DOTI-750334 format. One record per residue: residue in one letter; residue number from 1; x, y, z of N, C-alpha, C in turn. Coordinates in nm, 4 decimals. Layout:
% residues N
aa  i  n_X  n_Y  n_Z  ca_X  ca_Y  ca_Z  c_X  c_Y  c_Z
a  NUM  X  Y  Z  X  Y  Z  X  Y  Z
...
//
This chain:
% residues 86
aa  i  n_X  n_Y  n_Z  ca_X  ca_Y  ca_Z  c_X  c_Y  c_Z
m  1  19.0189  -10.6129  21.8291  19.0509  -10.4744  21.8547  18.9645  -10.3867  21.7648
h  2  18.9052  -10.2854  21.8198  18.8187  -10.1949  21.7450  18.8968  -10.0723  21.7008
s  3  18.8766  -10.0352  21.5769  18.9419  -9.9126  21.5303  18.8509  -9.7937  21.5607
v  4  18.9122  -9.6863  21.6010  18.8391  -9.5648  21.6353  18.8289  -9.4784  21.5104
p  5  18.7083  -9.4339  21.4742  18.6964  -9.3495  21.3544  18.7644  -9.2140  21.3767
v  6  18.8290  -9.1656  21.2743  18.8963  -9.0365  21.2804  18.7917  -8.9266  21.2649
v  7  18.7942  -8.8312  21.3559  18.6993  -8.7214  21.3536  18.7667  -8.6008  21.2887
s  8  18.7014  -8.5442  21.1908  18.7556  -8.4254  21.1257  18.7418  -8.3054  21.2186
r  9  18.8480  -8.2288  21.2323  18.8474  -8.1083  21.3147  18.8500  -7.9879  21.2221
f  10  18.7884  -7.8810  21.2664  18.7894  -7.7600  21.1858  18.7894  -7.6397  21.2777
s  11  18.8274  -7.5276  21.2235  18.8287  -7.4021  21.2973  18.7089  -7.3187  21.2554
s  12  18.6527  -7.2468  21.3509  18.5390  -7.1605  21.3198  18.5859  -7.0404  21.2372
k  13  18.4922  -6.9723  21.1752  18.5265  -6.8530  21.0965  18.5901  -6.7465  21.1850
g  14  18.5382  -6.7314  21.3062  18.5950  -6.6341  21.3994  18.7376  -6.6678  21.4369
e  15  18.7661  -6.7961  21.4585  18.9008  -6.8413  21.4918  18.9962  -6.8144  21.3755
v  16  18.9521  -6.8451  21.2539  19.0356  -6.8230  21.1359  19.0647  -6.6736  21.1195
t  17  18.9644  -6.5891  21.1367  18.9837  -6.4443  21.1250  19.0816  -6.3951  21.2309
f  18  19.0674  -6.4415  21.3536  19.1562  -6.4061  21.4631  19.3011  -6.4429  21.4290
l  19  19.3212  -6.5651  21.3806  19.4562  -6.6107  21.3465  19.5128  -6.5339  21.2274
q  20  19.4286  -6.5030  21.1294  19.4753  -6.4263  21.0136  19.5209  -6.2870  21.0558
k  21  19.4505  -6.2251  21.1476  19.4901  -6.0920  21.1961  19.6254  -6.0987  21.2663
l  22  19.6450  -6.2018  21.3484  19.7735  -6.2173  21.4162  19.8865  -6.2399  21.3161
i  23  19.8618  -6.3245  21.2169  19.9655  -6.3539  21.1170  19.9946  -6.2309  21.0322
s  24  19.8913  -6.1528  20.9988  19.9163  -6.0335  20.9166  19.9991  -5.9310  20.9935
r  25  19.9858  -5.9276  21.1244  20.0623  -5.8322  21.2041  20.2011  -5.8836  21.2410
h  26  20.2134  -6.0130  21.2739  20.3374  -6.0651  21.3301  20.4075  -6.1696  21.2439
g  27  20.3506  -6.2056  21.1302  20.4134  -6.3083  21.0471  20.4154  -6.4418  21.1189
n  28  20.5314  -6.5063  21.1267  20.5450  -6.6372  21.1912  20.5962  -6.6273  21.3343
d  29  20.6036  -6.5079  21.3905  20.6581  -6.4867  21.5244  20.5529  -6.5184  21.6312
l  30  20.5519  -6.6430  21.6772  20.4539  -6.6861  21.7764  20.4724  -6.6156  21.9102
e  31  20.5958  -6.5850  21.9454  20.6228  -6.5130  22.0706  20.5549  -6.3762  22.0686
a  32  20.5670  -6.3052  21.9565  20.5044  -6.1725  21.9442  20.3521  -6.1851  21.9467
m  33  20.2991  -6.2897  21.8840  20.1537  -6.3122  21.8863  20.1055  -6.3325  22.0293
a  34  20.1802  -6.4109  22.1062  20.1408  -6.4390  22.2440  20.1463  -6.3131  22.3305
r  35  20.2380  -6.2212  22.3000  20.2518  -6.0979  22.3793  20.1551  -5.9882  22.3368
d  36  20.0944  -6.0004  22.2198  20.0047  -5.8960  22.1678  19.8740  -5.8962  22.2465
r  37  19.8610  -5.8043  22.3405  19.7428  -5.8004  22.4276  19.6207  -5.7422  22.3582
r  38  19.6413  -5.6667  22.2530  19.5283  -5.6073  22.1817  19.4548  -5.7124  22.0973
l  39  19.5273  -5.7899  22.0195  19.4641  -5.8924  21.9360  19.4431  -6.0235  22.0116
n  40  19.5361  -6.0586  22.0964  19.5310  -6.1847  22.1695  19.4681  -6.1603  22.3071
r  41  19.3427  -6.1241  22.3060  19.2731  -6.0876  22.4306  19.2589  -6.2034  22.5273
e  42  19.2541  -6.3247  22.4762  19.2423  -6.4422  22.5630  19.3769  -6.4836  22.6210
q  43  19.4823  -6.4126  22.5858  19.6191  -6.4365  22.6322  19.6618  -6.5817  22.6079
r  44  19.6412  -6.6256  22.4851  19.6821  -6.7607  22.4489  19.8336  -6.7709  22.4495
t  45  19.8819  -6.8865  22.4892  20.0256  -6.9112  22.4945  20.0783  -6.9462  22.3551
v  46  20.2099  -6.9543  22.3437  20.2729  -6.9913  22.2170  20.2237  -7.1287  22.1718
g  47  20.2171  -7.2232  22.2635  20.1709  -7.3579  22.2299  20.0262  -7.3608  22.1841
e  48  19.9411  -7.2847  22.2503  19.7998  -7.2793  22.2114  19.7840  -7.2168  22.0735
l  49  19.8605  -7.1115  22.0466  19.8549  -7.0473  21.9147  19.9076  -7.1408  21.8066
r  50  20.0168  -7.2123  21.8362  20.0745  -7.3068  21.7393  19.9719  -7.4141  21.7030
r  51  19.9043  -7.4703  21.8034  19.8027  -7.5734  21.7776  19.6844  -7.5167  21.6995
a  52  19.6420  -7.3957  21.7330  19.5279  -7.3342  21.6629  19.5620  -7.3099  21.5160
i  53  19.6839  -7.2637  21.4890  19.7267  -7.2397  21.3503  19.7349  -7.3717  21.2752
r  54  19.7892  -7.4743  21.3390  19.7982  -7.6057  21.2742  19.6583  -7.6598  21.2452
k  55  19.5666  -7.6439  21.3395  19.4295  -7.6925  21.3219  19.3588  -7.6191  21.2082
a  56  19.3905  -7.4908  21.1890  19.3269  -7.4107  21.0840  19.3887  -7.4357  20.9467
g  57  19.4897  -7.5194  20.9388  19.5477  -7.5533  20.8097  19.6898  -7.5049  20.7898
g  58  19.7492  -7.4448  20.8891  19.8868  -7.3973  20.8785  19.8935  -7.2508  20.8408
d  59  20.0071  -7.1890  20.8697  20.0205  -7.0457  20.8452  20.0193  -7.0111  20.6966
e  60  20.0702  -7.1007  20.6109  20.0666  -7.0721  20.4674  19.9224  -7.0644  20.4174
r  61  19.8377  -7.1535  20.4658  19.6974  -7.1546  20.4240  19.6254  -7.0298  20.4744
l  62  19.6557  -6.9883  20.5969  19.5926  -6.8685  20.6515  19.6392  -6.7436  20.5769
e  63  19.7680  -6.7378  20.5438  19.8200  -6.6234  20.4681  19.7577  -6.6185  20.3292
a  64  19.7338  -6.7350  20.2696  19.6751  -6.7399  20.1353  19.5329  -6.6859  20.1353
g  65  19.4659  -6.6923  20.2489  19.3284  -6.6454  20.2575  19.3163  -6.4967  20.2818
m  66  19.4282  -6.4265  20.2985  19.4221  -6.2831  20.3251  19.4272  -6.2046  20.1947
h  67  19.3589  -6.0942  20.1938  19.3560  -6.0062  20.0766  19.4975  -5.9560  20.0501
q  68  19.5430  -5.9633  19.9275  19.6804  -5.9309  19.8919  19.7158  -5.7839  19.9124
d  69  19.6270  -5.6932  19.8794  19.6611  -5.5508  19.8805  19.6688  -5.4902  20.0197
q  70  19.5719  -5.5209  20.1054  19.5630  -5.4513  20.2322  19.5828  -5.5406  20.3534
g  71  19.6058  -5.6687  20.3338  19.6225  -5.7590  20.4460  19.4933  -5.7815  20.5230
i  72  19.3789  -5.7604  20.4565  19.2499  -5.7785  20.5213  19.2168  -5.9275  20.5236
p  73  19.1865  -5.9829  20.6404  19.1531  -6.1252  20.6442  19.0286  -6.1561  20.5629
m  74  19.0392  -6.2592  20.4806  18.9275  -6.3054  20.3999  18.8968  -6.4476  20.4443
p  75  18.7719  -6.4867  20.4526  18.7393  -6.6226  20.4929  18.7907  -6.7233  20.3907
i  76  18.8429  -6.8337  20.4412  18.8914  -6.9391  20.3528  18.8214  -7.0683  20.3892
p  77  18.7879  -7.1498  20.2905  18.7240  -7.2772  20.3215  18.8268  -7.3748  20.3766
l  78  18.7911  -7.4455  20.4803  18.8789  -7.5474  20.5360  18.8183  -7.6825  20.5038
t  79  18.8928  -7.7631  20.4321  18.8445  -7.8959  20.3960  18.8695  -7.9922  20.5106
a  80  18.7949  -8.0984  20.5127  18.8073  -8.1959  20.6204  18.9458  -8.2599  20.6230
g  81  19.0093  -8.2714  20.5083  19.1386  -8.3358  20.5018  19.2578  -8.2434  20.5149
s  82  19.2362  -8.1143  20.5333  19.3492  -8.0217  20.5407  19.4205  -8.0365  20.6734
v  83  19.5521  -8.0386  20.6653  19.6351  -8.0550  20.7841  19.7413  -7.9474  20.7809
g  84  19.7804  -7.8987  20.8969  19.8844  -7.7967  20.9065  20.0158  -7.8461  20.8524
s  85  20.0985  -7.7543  20.8128  20.2254  -7.7898  20.7513  20.3343  -7.8143  20.8550
k  86  20.3056  -7.7866  20.9803  20.4102  -7.8009  21.0824  20.3776  -7.9105  21.1781
//
């Protein structure tokens, strides 16, 4: 039996910025994120948003990358071993 090598997944900078903006506006409310037509232009579903947040390292990691004073998204490095908390 052959073992399949694990491929590291990562989110692009644009994806991380997009998710940070949604989290700064809606917190952990995935339903509100899915309904937000201004930020969620691709009309991603709750499940798609949940997977994207998990892939980017989880909502805590995305929140940690945002500027504390103004909620401005700041780029955060994603390590190959980072996994979402949910």
